[in-house]
A tleap script that builds the chain and sets N, CA, C and O, in Angstrom:
source leaprc.protein.ff14SB
mol = sequence {
  NMET PRO GLY VAL PRO ASP ILE GLY PRO LYS
  ALA THR TRP GLN PHE LEU SER GLU ASP SER
  ASP ALA ALA LEU VAL ASP VAL ARG THR ASP
  ALA GLU TRP ASN PHE VAL GLY LEU PRO ASP
  LEU SER ALA ILE GLY LYS GLN PRO LEU LEU
  ILE PRO TRP GLN ILE PHE PRO SER MET GLN
  VAL ASN GLY HIE PHE ALA ASP GLN LEU HIE
  LYS ALA GLY LEU THR PRO LEU HIE ARG ILE
  TYR PHE ILE CYS ARG SER GLY ALA ARG SER
  LEU ALA ALA GLY GLN ALA ALA GLN ALA ALA
  GLY PHE PRO HIE ALA PHE ASN VAL ALA ASP
  GLY PHE GLU GLY PRO VAL ASP ALA GLU GLY
  HIE ARG GLY THR VAL ALA GLY TRP LYS ALA
  GLU GLY LEU PRO TRP ARG GLN CARG
}
set mol.1.N position { 92.772 47.165 -102.597 }
set mol.1.CA position { 91.495 46.790 -102.791 }
set mol.1.C position { 91.425 45.207 -103.082 }
set mol.1.O position { 92.122 44.707 -103.965 }
set mol.2.N position { 90.578 44.477 -102.320 }
set mol.2.CA position { 90.596 43.127 -102.509 }
set mol.2.C position { 90.012 42.449 -103.725 }
set mol.2.O position { 90.108 41.230 -103.869 }
set mol.3.N position { 89.409 43.227 -104.596 }
set mol.3.CA position { 88.843 42.714 -105.801 }
set mol.3.C position { 87.420 42.363 -105.502 }
set mol.3.O position { 86.959 42.271 -104.365 }
set mol.4.N position { 86.749 42.171 -106.642 }
set mol.4.CA position { 85.260 41.812 -106.600 }
set mol.4.C position { 85.056 40.336 -106.847 }
set mol.4.O position { 85.275 39.868 -107.964 }
set mol.5.N position { 84.650 39.596 -105.854 }
set mol.5.CA position { 84.531 38.116 -106.070 }
set mol.5.C position { 83.268 37.810 -107.013 }
set mol.5.O position { 82.263 38.520 -107.000 }
set mol.6.N position { 83.409 36.780 -107.759 }
set mol.6.CA position { 82.324 36.283 -108.606 }
set mol.6.C position { 81.553 35.339 -107.596 }
set mol.6.O position { 82.155 34.570 -106.848 }
set mol.7.N position { 80.226 35.453 -107.629 }
set mol.7.CA position { 79.283 34.576 -106.868 }
set mol.7.C position { 78.307 34.076 -107.890 }
set mol.7.O position { 77.808 34.875 -108.683 }
set mol.8.N position { 78.003 32.795 -107.917 }
set mol.8.CA position { 76.985 32.242 -108.825 }
set mol.8.C position { 75.634 32.657 -108.520 }
set mol.8.O position { 75.356 32.944 -107.356 }
set mol.9.N position { 74.723 32.725 -109.472 }
set mol.9.CA position { 73.443 33.073 -109.261 }
set mol.9.C position { 72.659 32.367 -108.147 }
set mol.9.O position { 71.945 33.031 -107.396 }
set mol.10.N position { 72.768 31.113 -108.029 }
set mol.10.CA position { 71.999 30.391 -106.998 }
set mol.10.C position { 72.596 30.692 -105.577 }
set mol.10.O position { 71.850 30.742 -104.599 }
set mol.11.N position { 73.898 30.885 -105.478 }
set mol.11.CA position { 74.545 31.351 -104.194 }
set mol.11.C position { 74.105 32.744 -103.879 }
set mol.11.O position { 73.860 33.065 -102.716 }
set mol.12.N position { 74.000 33.561 -104.852 }
set mol.12.CA position { 73.512 34.937 -104.696 }
set mol.12.C position { 72.101 34.932 -104.197 }
set mol.12.O position { 71.814 35.628 -103.223 }
set mol.13.N position { 71.215 34.210 -104.785 }
set mol.13.CA position { 69.822 34.006 -104.248 }
set mol.13.C position { 69.832 33.655 -102.788 }
set mol.13.O position { 69.089 34.249 -102.006 }
set mol.14.N position { 70.658 32.703 -102.393 }
set mol.14.CA position { 70.704 32.226 -101.075 }
set mol.14.C position { 71.225 33.304 -100.163 }
set mol.14.O position { 70.665 33.481 -99.081 }
set mol.15.N position { 72.287 34.057 -100.532 }
set mol.15.CA position { 72.708 35.134 -99.745 }
set mol.15.C position { 71.695 36.202 -99.536 }
set mol.15.O position { 71.523 36.746 -98.445 }
set mol.16.N position { 71.033 36.484 -100.613 }
set mol.16.CA position { 69.940 37.631 -100.525 }
set mol.16.C position { 68.790 37.105 -99.616 }
set mol.16.O position { 68.170 37.869 -98.875 }
set mol.17.N position { 68.536 35.813 -99.698 }
set mol.17.CA position { 67.505 35.261 -98.844 }
set mol.17.C position { 67.780 35.265 -97.380 }
set mol.17.O position { 66.859 35.424 -96.579 }
set mol.18.N position { 69.004 35.096 -97.005 }
set mol.18.CA position { 69.411 34.822 -95.683 }
set mol.18.C position { 69.986 36.197 -94.966 }
set mol.18.O position { 70.063 36.277 -93.741 }
set mol.19.N position { 70.324 37.111 -95.718 }
set mol.19.CA position { 71.030 38.260 -95.218 }
set mol.19.C position { 70.254 39.505 -95.421 }
set mol.19.O position { 70.118 39.931 -96.568 }
set mol.20.N position { 69.696 40.172 -94.340 }
set mol.20.CA position { 68.860 41.338 -94.504 }
set mol.20.C position { 69.717 42.552 -94.949 }
set mol.20.O position { 69.145 43.566 -95.346 }
set mol.21.N position { 71.029 42.486 -94.898 }
set mol.21.CA position { 71.879 43.514 -95.315 }
set mol.21.C position { 72.364 43.333 -96.711 }
set mol.21.O position { 73.238 44.095 -97.125 }
set mol.22.N position { 71.857 42.352 -97.512 }
set mol.22.CA position { 72.237 42.114 -98.757 }
set mol.22.C position { 71.260 42.644 -99.864 }
set mol.22.O position { 70.045 42.481 -99.762 }
set mol.23.N position { 71.793 43.232 -100.836 }
set mol.23.CA position { 70.973 43.883 -101.866 }
set mol.23.C position { 71.464 43.503 -103.270 }
set mol.23.O position { 72.662 43.372 -103.522 }
set mol.24.N position { 70.504 43.335 -104.154 }
set mol.24.CA position { 70.865 43.109 -105.451 }
set mol.24.C position { 70.708 44.345 -106.355 }
set mol.24.O position { 69.592 44.858 -106.435 }
set mol.25.N position { 71.738 44.857 -107.037 }
set mol.25.CA position { 71.794 45.966 -107.900 }
set mol.25.C position { 71.854 45.526 -109.312 }
set mol.25.O position { 72.863 44.959 -109.732 }
set mol.26.N position { 70.796 45.761 -110.093 }
set mol.26.CA position { 70.772 45.405 -111.527 }
set mol.26.C position { 71.341 46.633 -112.305 }
set mol.26.O position { 70.712 47.690 -112.343 }
set mol.27.N position { 72.511 46.474 -112.907 }
set mol.27.CA position { 73.211 47.560 -113.551 }
set mol.27.C position { 72.939 47.678 -115.073 }
set mol.27.O position { 73.564 48.471 -115.778 }
set mol.28.N position { 72.046 46.912 -115.511 }
set mol.28.CA position { 71.736 46.985 -116.965 }
set mol.28.C position { 70.953 48.217 -117.244 }
set mol.28.O position { 70.557 48.961 -116.347 }
set mol.29.N position { 70.736 48.416 -118.531 }
set mol.29.CA position { 70.079 49.580 -118.984 }
set mol.29.C position { 68.503 49.507 -118.854 }
set mol.29.O position { 67.941 48.423 -118.695 }
set mol.30.N position { 67.806 50.719 -118.927 }
set mol.30.CA position { 66.431 50.624 -118.846 }
set mol.30.C position { 65.775 49.902 -120.007 }
set mol.30.O position { 64.689 49.341 -119.860 }
set mol.31.N position { 66.441 49.913 -121.179 }
set mol.31.CA position { 65.947 49.075 -122.248 }
set mol.31.C position { 66.016 47.618 -121.876 }
set mol.31.O position { 65.057 46.915 -122.196 }
set mol.32.N position { 66.946 47.127 -121.294 }
set mol.32.CA position { 67.139 45.721 -120.913 }
set mol.32.C position { 66.112 45.458 -119.817 }
set mol.32.O position { 65.417 44.444 -119.886 }
set mol.33.N position { 65.989 46.266 -118.873 }
set mol.33.CA position { 64.916 46.026 -117.791 }
set mol.33.C position { 63.510 45.880 -118.429 }
set mol.33.O position { 62.735 44.993 -118.071 }
set mol.34.N position { 63.215 46.789 -119.390 }
set mol.34.CA position { 61.934 46.705 -119.937 }
set mol.34.C position { 61.683 45.673 -120.928 }
set mol.34.O position { 60.532 45.262 -121.071 }
set mol.35.N position { 62.676 45.192 -121.656 }
set mol.35.CA position { 62.382 44.215 -122.831 }
set mol.35.C position { 62.957 42.877 -122.570 }
set mol.35.O position { 62.572 41.945 -123.276 }
set mol.36.N position { 63.895 42.656 -121.573 }
set mol.36.CA position { 64.459 41.383 -121.345 }
set mol.36.C position { 63.962 40.760 -119.987 }
set mol.36.O position { 63.880 39.539 -119.851 }
set mol.37.N position { 63.646 41.611 -119.030 }
set mol.37.CA position { 63.135 41.143 -117.780 }
set mol.37.C position { 63.984 41.414 -116.538 }
set mol.37.O position { 65.104 41.901 -116.697 }
set mol.38.N position { 63.570 41.158 -115.418 }
set mol.38.CA position { 64.178 41.501 -114.169 }
set mol.38.C position { 64.256 40.365 -113.215 }
set mol.38.O position { 63.351 39.530 -113.217 }
set mol.39.N position { 65.263 40.261 -112.398 }
set mol.39.CA position { 65.181 39.199 -111.277 }
set mol.39.C position { 64.007 39.553 -110.374 }
set mol.39.O position { 63.835 40.723 -110.031 }
set mol.40.N position { 63.213 38.600 -109.989 }
set mol.40.CA position { 62.071 38.735 -109.151 }
set mol.40.C position { 62.385 38.349 -107.758 }
set mol.40.O position { 62.459 37.140 -107.538 }
set mol.41.N position { 62.571 39.132 -106.830 }
set mol.41.CA position { 62.998 38.910 -105.490 }
set mol.41.C position { 61.725 38.961 -104.486 }
set mol.41.O position { 61.928 39.006 -103.273 }
set mol.42.N position { 60.564 38.955 -104.952 }
set mol.42.CA position { 59.363 39.225 -104.239 }
set mol.42.C position { 59.259 38.098 -103.200 }
set mol.42.O position { 58.875 38.356 -102.059 }
set mol.43.N position { 59.589 36.874 -103.568 }
set mol.43.CA position { 59.474 35.754 -102.675 }
set mol.43.C position { 60.335 35.861 -101.336 }
set mol.43.O position { 60.066 35.208 -100.328 }
set mol.44.N position { 61.332 36.700 -101.431 }
set mol.44.CA position { 62.200 36.870 -100.364 }
set mol.44.C position { 61.966 38.244 -99.756 }
set mol.44.O position { 62.740 38.642 -98.885 }
set mol.45.N position { 60.949 38.990 -100.159 }
set mol.45.CA position { 60.594 40.279 -99.658 }
set mol.45.C position { 61.491 41.406 -100.021 }
set mol.45.O position { 61.636 42.353 -99.248 }
set mol.46.N position { 62.083 41.344 -101.139 }
set mol.46.CA position { 63.057 42.334 -101.655 }
set mol.46.C position { 62.749 42.632 -103.104 }
set mol.46.O position { 62.093 41.884 -103.829 }
set mol.47.N position { 63.269 43.771 -103.460 }
set mol.47.CA position { 63.208 44.143 -104.972 }
set mol.47.C position { 64.615 44.469 -105.407 }
set mol.47.O position { 65.385 45.063 -104.652 }
set mol.48.N position { 64.964 44.070 -106.664 }
set mol.48.CA position { 66.312 44.570 -107.151 }
set mol.48.C position { 66.198 46.174 -107.251 }
set mol.48.O position { 65.168 46.794 -107.518 }
set mol.49.N position { 67.391 46.684 -107.000 }
set mol.49.CA position { 67.708 48.108 -107.226 }
set mol.49.C position { 68.122 48.306 -108.620 }
set mol.49.O position { 69.050 47.656 -109.101 }
set mol.50.N position { 67.455 49.196 -109.291 }
set mol.50.CA position { 67.840 49.426 -110.720 }
set mol.50.C position { 68.628 50.681 -110.879 }
set mol.50.O position { 68.095 51.791 -110.870 }
set mol.51.N position { 69.906 50.483 -111.025 }
set mol.51.CA position { 70.837 51.619 -111.136 }
set mol.51.C position { 71.733 51.247 -112.266 }
set mol.51.O position { 72.537 50.326 -112.125 }
set mol.52.N position { 71.627 51.980 -113.490 }
set mol.52.CA position { 72.413 51.569 -114.620 }
set mol.52.C position { 73.894 51.861 -114.456 }
set mol.52.O position { 74.255 52.892 -113.888 }
set mol.53.N position { 74.705 51.036 -114.909 }
set mol.53.CA position { 76.180 51.334 -114.944 }
set mol.53.C position { 76.488 52.262 -116.244 }
set mol.53.O position { 77.343 53.147 -116.206 }
set mol.54.N position { 75.785 52.001 -117.287 }
set mol.54.CA position { 75.972 52.849 -118.432 }
set mol.54.C position { 74.486 53.327 -118.827 }
set mol.54.O position { 73.480 52.710 -118.476 }
set mol.55.N position { 74.473 54.433 -119.555 }
set mol.55.CA position { 73.285 55.059 -119.925 }
set mol.55.C position { 72.899 54.783 -121.463 }
set mol.55.O position { 73.641 55.092 -122.396 }
set mol.56.N position { 71.737 54.209 -121.599 }
set mol.56.CA position { 71.244 53.834 -123.061 }
set mol.56.C position { 70.776 55.138 -123.740 }
set mol.56.O position { 70.191 55.939 -123.011 }
set mol.57.N position { 70.936 55.425 -124.907 }
set mol.57.CA position { 71.666 54.583 -125.917 }
set mol.57.C position { 73.094 54.898 -126.101 }
set mol.57.O position { 73.779 54.190 -126.838 }
set mol.58.N position { 73.605 55.941 -125.463 }
set mol.58.CA position { 75.021 56.269 -125.615 }
set mol.58.C position { 76.019 55.302 -125.122 }
set mol.58.O position { 77.136 55.191 -125.628 }
set mol.59.N position { 75.552 54.534 -124.025 }
set mol.59.CA position { 76.420 53.569 -123.290 }
set mol.59.C position { 77.608 54.148 -122.564 }
set mol.59.O position { 78.604 53.492 -122.261 }
set mol.60.N position { 77.408 55.551 -122.283 }
set mol.60.CA position { 78.435 56.197 -121.485 }
set mol.60.C position { 78.276 55.765 -120.083 }
set mol.60.O position { 77.153 55.531 -119.635 }
set mol.61.N position { 79.400 55.641 -119.329 }
set mol.61.CA position { 79.363 55.258 -117.866 }
set mol.61.C position { 78.524 56.325 -117.131 }
set mol.61.O position { 78.675 57.526 -117.356 }
set mol.62.N position { 77.635 55.838 -116.247 }
set mol.62.CA position { 76.786 56.648 -115.509 }
set mol.62.C position { 77.677 57.428 -114.438 }
set mol.62.O position { 78.156 56.839 -113.469 }
set mol.63.N position { 77.863 58.748 -114.666 }
set mol.63.CA position { 78.650 59.559 -113.724 }
set mol.63.C position { 78.030 59.654 -112.385 }
set mol.63.O position { 78.735 60.048 -111.455 }
set mol.64.N position { 76.878 59.362 -112.191 }
set mol.64.CA position { 76.132 59.482 -110.852 }
set mol.64.C position { 76.005 58.111 -110.139 }
set mol.64.O position { 75.286 58.012 -109.145 }
set mol.65.N position { 76.660 57.101 -110.608 }
set mol.65.CA position { 76.501 55.781 -110.155 }
set mol.65.C position { 76.664 55.690 -108.622 }
set mol.65.O position { 75.734 55.211 -107.973 }
set mol.66.N position { 77.677 56.076 -108.058 }
set mol.66.CA position { 78.000 55.982 -106.665 }
set mol.66.C position { 76.999 56.731 -105.879 }
set mol.66.O position { 76.544 56.260 -104.837 }
set mol.67.N position { 76.618 57.950 -106.369 }
set mol.67.CA position { 75.560 58.825 -105.667 }
set mol.67.C position { 74.214 58.082 -105.646 }
set mol.67.O position { 73.451 58.192 -104.687 }
set mol.68.N position { 73.939 57.333 -106.706 }
set mol.68.CA position { 72.650 56.673 -106.845 }
set mol.68.C position { 72.672 55.436 -105.814 }
set mol.68.O position { 71.642 55.067 -105.250 }
set mol.69.N position { 73.883 54.843 -105.615 }
set mol.69.CA position { 73.917 53.736 -104.634 }
set mol.69.C position { 73.565 54.310 -103.217 }
set mol.69.O position { 72.842 53.705 -102.425 }
set mol.70.N position { 74.120 55.487 -102.975 }
set mol.70.CA position { 73.771 56.082 -101.664 }
set mol.70.C position { 72.366 56.446 -101.555 }
set mol.70.O position { 71.743 56.148 -100.536 }
set mol.71.N position { 71.752 57.135 -102.626 }
set mol.71.CA position { 70.434 57.514 -102.669 }
set mol.71.C position { 69.431 56.353 -102.522 }
set mol.71.O position { 68.325 56.539 -102.015 }
set mol.72.N position { 69.846 55.132 -102.984 }
set mol.72.CA position { 69.030 53.928 -102.802 }
set mol.72.C position { 69.058 53.430 -101.362 }
set mol.72.O position { 68.378 52.456 -101.038 }
set mol.73.N position { 69.823 54.071 -100.499 }
set mol.73.CA position { 69.898 53.634 -99.029 }
set mol.73.C position { 70.971 52.667 -98.788 }
set mol.73.O position { 71.008 52.088 -97.702 }
set mol.74.N position { 71.887 52.423 -99.730 }
set mol.74.CA position { 73.005 51.484 -99.468 }
set mol.74.C position { 74.100 52.162 -98.618 }
set mol.74.O position { 74.347 53.362 -98.742 }
set mol.75.N position { 74.687 51.433 -97.833 }
set mol.75.CA position { 75.818 51.882 -96.956 }
set mol.75.C position { 76.935 50.901 -97.054 }
set mol.75.O position { 76.749 49.783 -97.533 }
set mol.76.N position { 78.173 51.327 -96.580 }
set mol.76.CA position { 79.317 50.409 -96.551 }
set mol.76.C position { 79.029 49.142 -95.812 }
set mol.76.O position { 79.799 48.194 -95.969 }
set mol.77.N position { 78.002 49.035 -95.027 }
set mol.77.CA position { 77.707 47.781 -94.315 }
set mol.77.C position { 76.946 46.799 -95.114 }
set mol.77.O position { 76.965 45.604 -94.820 }
set mol.78.N position { 76.285 47.258 -96.101 }
set mol.78.CA position { 75.519 46.359 -97.037 }
set mol.78.C position { 76.423 45.459 -97.914 }
set mol.78.O position { 77.454 45.883 -98.435 }
set mol.79.N position { 75.992 44.244 -98.039 }
set mol.79.CA position { 76.602 43.366 -99.004 }
set mol.79.C position { 75.824 43.565 -100.331 }
set mol.79.O position { 74.634 43.266 -100.423 }
set mol.80.N position { 76.554 44.089 -101.364 }
set mol.80.CA position { 75.878 44.339 -102.602 }
set mol.80.C position { 76.255 43.444 -103.760 }
set mol.80.O position { 77.423 43.329 -104.133 }
set mol.81.N position { 75.239 42.814 -104.320 }
set mol.81.CA position { 75.512 41.943 -105.436 }
set mol.81.C position { 75.032 42.573 -106.740 }
set mol.81.O position { 73.853 42.860 -106.944 }
set mol.82.N position { 75.977 42.758 -107.566 }
set mol.82.CA position { 75.821 43.531 -108.869 }
set mol.82.C position { 75.588 42.429 -109.935 }
set mol.82.O position { 76.291 41.420 -109.995 }
set mol.83.N position { 74.552 42.690 -110.773 }
set mol.83.CA position { 74.136 41.828 -111.907 }
set mol.83.C position { 73.955 42.626 -113.137 }
set mol.83.O position { 73.382 43.714 -113.098 }
set mol.84.N position { 74.443 42.101 -114.268 }
set mol.84.CA position { 74.170 42.666 -115.674 }
set mol.84.C position { 73.824 41.529 -116.514 }
set mol.84.O position { 73.446 40.464 -116.025 }
set mol.85.N position { 73.948 41.733 -117.805 }
set mol.85.CA position { 73.584 40.664 -118.722 }
set mol.85.C position { 74.441 39.351 -118.585 }
set mol.85.O position { 73.930 38.235 -118.487 }
set mol.86.N position { 75.731 39.582 -118.586 }
set mol.86.CA position { 76.646 38.457 -118.643 }
set mol.86.C position { 77.840 38.456 -117.594 }
set mol.86.O position { 78.602 37.494 -117.501 }
set mol.87.N position { 77.953 39.612 -116.801 }
set mol.87.CA position { 78.872 39.614 -115.799 }
set mol.87.C position { 79.993 40.592 -115.959 }
set mol.87.O position { 80.770 40.781 -115.023 }
set mol.88.N position { 80.121 41.252 -117.152 }
set mol.88.CA position { 81.206 42.213 -117.410 }
set mol.88.C position { 80.975 43.520 -116.765 }
set mol.88.O position { 81.785 43.987 -115.965 }
set mol.89.N position { 79.741 44.195 -117.143 }
set mol.89.CA position { 79.347 45.462 -116.566 }
set mol.89.C position { 79.228 45.440 -115.091 }
set mol.89.O position { 79.607 46.400 -114.421 }
set mol.90.N position { 78.691 44.330 -114.541 }
set mol.90.CA position { 78.480 44.288 -113.120 }
set mol.90.C position { 79.893 44.134 -112.439 }
set mol.90.O position { 79.990 44.587 -111.298 }
set mol.91.N position { 80.902 43.596 -112.963 }
set mol.91.CA position { 82.167 43.565 -112.460 }
set mol.91.C position { 82.708 44.952 -112.336 }
set mol.91.O position { 83.212 45.321 -111.275 }
set mol.92.N position { 82.619 45.769 -113.425 }
set mol.92.CA position { 83.126 47.097 -113.429 }
set mol.92.C position { 82.308 47.922 -112.434 }
set mol.92.O position { 82.893 48.782 -111.776 }
set mol.93.N position { 81.035 47.727 -112.285 }
set mol.93.CA position { 80.212 48.452 -111.359 }
set mol.93.C position { 80.578 48.083 -109.924 }
set mol.93.O position { 80.557 48.974 -109.075 }
set mol.94.N position { 80.896 46.898 -109.606 }
set mol.94.CA position { 81.374 46.428 -108.310 }
set mol.94.C position { 82.797 46.990 -107.985 }
set mol.94.O position { 83.089 47.289 -106.828 }
set mol.95.N position { 83.673 47.128 -109.013 }
set mol.95.CA position { 84.935 47.724 -108.731 }
set mol.95.C position { 84.649 49.220 -108.408 }
set mol.95.O position { 85.219 49.754 -107.457 }
set mol.96.N position { 83.804 49.872 -109.162 }
set mol.96.CA position { 83.577 51.281 -108.800 }
set mol.96.C position { 82.842 51.483 -107.463 }
set mol.96.O position { 83.053 52.486 -106.782 }
set mol.97.N position { 82.052 50.605 -107.126 }
set mol.97.CA position { 81.437 50.565 -105.844 }
set mol.97.C position { 82.429 50.554 -104.687 }
set mol.97.O position { 82.359 51.303 -103.712 }
set mol.98.N position { 83.387 49.600 -104.905 }
set mol.98.CA position { 84.455 49.410 -103.851 }
set mol.98.C position { 85.246 50.738 -103.777 }
set mol.98.O position { 85.531 51.226 -102.684 }
set mol.99.N position { 85.593 51.312 -104.928 }
set mol.99.CA position { 86.456 52.584 -104.923 }
set mol.99.C position { 85.648 53.735 -104.283 }
set mol.99.O position { 86.211 54.702 -103.770 }
set mol.100.N position { 84.327 53.597 -104.331 }
set mol.100.CA position { 83.526 54.622 -103.723 }
set mol.100.C position { 83.104 54.396 -102.217 }
set mol.100.O position { 82.298 55.117 -101.630 }
set mol.101.N position { 83.747 53.304 -101.663 }
set mol.101.CA position { 83.546 53.077 -100.213 }
set mol.101.C position { 82.554 51.988 -99.897 }
set mol.101.O position { 82.133 51.908 -98.743 }
set mol.102.N position { 82.138 51.129 -100.830 }
set mol.102.CA position { 81.333 50.009 -100.547 }
set mol.102.C position { 82.154 48.776 -100.649 }
set mol.102.O position { 82.211 48.131 -101.696 }
set mol.103.N position { 82.843 48.420 -99.478 }
set mol.103.CA position { 83.726 47.189 -99.540 }
set mol.103.C position { 83.101 45.894 -99.882 }
set mol.103.O position { 83.803 45.034 -100.413 }
set mol.104.N position { 81.917 45.677 -99.645 }
set mol.104.CA position { 81.299 44.320 -99.788 }
set mol.104.C position { 80.519 44.266 -101.062 }
set mol.104.O position { 79.293 44.158 -101.063 }
set mol.105.N position { 81.264 44.344 -102.180 }
set mol.105.CA position { 80.639 44.292 -103.520 }
set mol.105.C position { 81.018 42.950 -104.155 }
set mol.105.O position { 82.153 42.483 -104.067 }
set mol.106.N position { 79.905 42.297 -104.865 }
set mol.106.CA position { 80.115 41.014 -105.396 }
set mol.106.C position { 79.500 41.156 -106.804 }
set mol.106.O position { 78.603 41.958 -107.064 }
set mol.107.N position { 80.073 40.287 -107.707 }
set mol.107.CA position { 79.613 40.237 -109.049 }
set mol.107.C position { 78.874 38.893 -109.262 }
set mol.107.O position { 79.410 37.824 -108.972 }
set mol.108.N position { 77.594 38.982 -109.789 }
set mol.108.CA position { 76.877 37.747 -110.092 }
set mol.108.C position { 77.492 37.155 -111.274 }
set mol.108.O position { 77.361 37.713 -112.363 }
set mol.109.N position { 78.133 36.103 -111.156 }
set mol.109.CA position { 78.754 35.405 -112.312 }
set mol.109.C position { 77.764 35.019 -113.339 }
set mol.109.O position { 76.711 34.482 -112.993 }
set mol.110.N position { 78.036 35.262 -114.595 }
set mol.110.CA position { 77.247 34.957 -115.782 }
set mol.110.C position { 75.984 35.879 -115.896 }
set mol.110.O position { 75.237 35.809 -116.872 }
set mol.111.N position { 75.784 36.718 -114.888 }
set mol.111.CA position { 74.812 37.693 -115.017 }
set mol.111.C position { 73.320 37.164 -115.142 }
set mol.111.O position { 73.003 36.075 -114.664 }
set mol.112.N position { 72.450 37.955 -115.781 }
set mol.112.CA position { 71.046 37.667 -115.891 }
set mol.112.C position { 70.812 36.598 -116.974 }
set mol.112.O position { 70.017 35.678 -116.780 }
set mol.113.N position { 71.521 36.728 -118.129 }
set mol.113.CA position { 71.325 35.918 -119.282 }
set mol.113.C position { 72.481 34.995 -119.638 }
set mol.113.O position { 72.270 34.040 -120.385 }
set mol.114.N position { 73.688 35.231 -119.142 }
set mol.114.CA position { 74.789 34.393 -119.496 }
set mol.114.C position { 75.326 34.543 -120.883 }
set mol.114.O position { 74.954 35.457 -121.618 }
set mol.115.N position { 76.206 33.638 -121.236 }
set mol.115.CA position { 76.849 33.598 -122.504 }
set mol.115.C position { 75.925 33.106 -123.575 }
set mol.115.O position { 74.919 32.458 -123.285 }
set mol.116.N position { 76.230 33.386 -124.740 }
set mol.116.CA position { 75.410 32.765 -125.925 }
set mol.116.C position { 75.577 31.306 -126.031 }
set mol.116.O position { 76.636 30.783 -125.684 }
set mol.117.N position { 74.541 30.586 -126.513 }
set mol.117.CA position { 74.599 29.185 -126.817 }
set mol.117.C position { 75.037 28.986 -128.288 }
set mol.117.O position { 75.403 29.929 -128.989 }
set mol.118.N position { 74.978 27.706 -128.712 }
set mol.118.CA position { 75.451 27.320 -130.038 }
set mol.118.C position { 74.619 28.124 -131.111 }
set mol.118.O position { 75.142 28.409 -132.188 }
set mol.119.N position { 73.404 28.467 -130.835 }
set mol.119.CA position { 72.631 29.202 -131.817 }
set mol.119.C position { 72.683 30.677 -131.612 }
set mol.119.O position { 71.964 31.406 -132.295 }
set mol.120.N position { 73.479 31.154 -130.724 }
set mol.120.CA position { 73.642 32.602 -130.528 }
set mol.120.C position { 72.613 33.171 -129.589 }
set mol.120.O position { 72.441 34.390 -129.556 }
set mol.121.N position { 71.875 32.302 -128.774 }
set mol.121.CA position { 70.837 32.823 -127.918 }
set mol.121.C position { 71.341 32.870 -126.477 }
set mol.121.O position { 72.092 31.987 -126.061 }
set mol.122.N position { 70.948 33.868 -125.721 }
set mol.122.CA position { 71.267 34.004 -124.333 }
set mol.122.C position { 70.243 33.416 -123.432 }
set mol.122.O position { 69.096 33.283 -123.859 }
set mol.123.N position { 70.548 33.052 -122.227 }
set mol.123.CA position { 69.570 32.631 -121.206 }
set mol.123.C position { 69.323 31.124 -121.132 }
set mol.123.O position { 68.428 30.661 -120.425 }
set mol.124.N position { 70.115 30.387 -121.860 }
set mol.124.CA position { 70.010 28.917 -121.826 }
set mol.124.C position { 71.210 28.183 -121.264 }
set mol.124.O position { 71.083 27.040 -120.825 }
set mol.125.N position { 72.356 28.809 -121.267 }
set mol.125.CA position { 73.598 28.150 -120.844 }
set mol.125.C position { 73.941 28.350 -119.413 }
set mol.125.O position { 74.293 27.425 -118.681 }
set mol.126.N position { 73.823 29.625 -119.028 }
set mol.126.CA position { 74.180 29.885 -117.570 }
set mol.126.C position { 73.583 31.230 -117.357 }
set mol.126.O position { 73.071 31.902 -118.252 }
set mol.127.N position { 73.696 31.609 -115.980 }
set mol.127.CA position { 73.159 32.847 -115.514 }
set mol.127.C position { 71.871 32.737 -114.838 }
set mol.127.O position { 71.358 31.620 -114.765 }
set mol.128.N position { 71.258 33.789 -114.315 }
set mol.128.CA position { 70.101 33.787 -113.447 }
set mol.128.C position { 68.965 33.049 -114.063 }
set mol.128.O position { 68.386 32.170 -113.425 }
set mol.129.N position { 68.600 33.389 -115.358 }
set mol.129.CA position { 67.436 32.716 -116.001 }
set mol.129.C position { 67.775 31.244 -116.244 }
set mol.129.O position { 66.964 30.391 -115.884 }
set mol.130.N position { 68.878 30.907 -116.810 }
set mol.130.CA position { 69.214 29.531 -117.096 }
set mol.130.C position { 69.239 28.672 -115.847 }
set mol.130.O position { 68.958 27.476 -115.917 }
set mol.131.N position { 69.566 29.249 -114.721 }
set mol.131.CA position { 69.528 28.455 -113.399 }
set mol.131.C position { 68.165 28.359 -112.729 }
set mol.131.O position { 68.018 27.837 -111.623 }
set mol.132.N position { 67.177 28.882 -113.442 }
set mol.132.CA position { 65.775 28.740 -112.969 }
set mol.132.C position { 65.369 29.603 -111.819 }
set mol.132.O position { 64.384 29.327 -111.134 }
set mol.133.N position { 66.149 30.680 -111.596 }
set mol.133.CA position { 65.684 31.572 -110.520 }
set mol.133.C position { 64.580 32.470 -110.925 }
set mol.133.O position { 64.417 32.687 -112.126 }
set mol.134.N position { 63.822 33.003 -110.063 }
set mol.134.CA position { 62.615 33.857 -110.393 }
set mol.134.C position { 63.035 35.106 -111.200 }
set mol.134.O position { 64.037 35.768 -110.925 }
set mol.135.N position { 62.209 35.371 -112.197 }
set mol.135.CA position { 62.333 36.559 -112.915 }
set mol.135.C position { 60.970 36.880 -113.544 }
set mol.135.O position { 60.077 36.043 -113.675 }
set mol.136.N position { 60.887 38.145 -113.914 }
set mol.136.CA position { 59.607 38.629 -114.489 }
set mol.136.C position { 59.831 39.583 -115.625 }
set mol.136.O position { 60.906 40.162 -115.778 }
set mol.137.N position { 58.775 39.740 -116.437 }
set mol.137.CA position { 58.805 40.805 -117.457 }
set mol.137.C position { 58.318 42.063 -116.738 }
set mol.137.O position { 57.494 41.975 -115.828 }
set mol.138.N position { 58.825 43.237 -117.143 }
set mol.138.CA position { 58.434 44.444 -116.564 }
set mol.138.C position { 57.060 44.917 -117.113 }
set mol.138.O position { 56.562 45.968 -116.709 }
savepdb mol mol.pdb
quit
């Protein structure tokens, strides 16, 4: 298995914009989607696919993850960019996707909110939000 490459948020946006076979899968929990926000892909005619890697509140790994990728219409031909809060869960999800037969899996480096800043806040140092990419509240 070749591993899951890290791709920066701006490069991810560019790939999603230019490639009709590219999809963004947000693997955060429903609580995060509802209270933190979502990447907004409407300007490029797409929507993020919301498939949790872990189930809130137990945070157990989603045993139906690979099936849900298939049900979302993804195939081994798609280039799939996985995003979470900071890049750890999305890396695990990308590895699971590769093991399930999706060879073109990528991890969005620093995720949606990135690491914490000096005051302990996310979304200001790195990641989708900090890089000024479109997002919205649900």
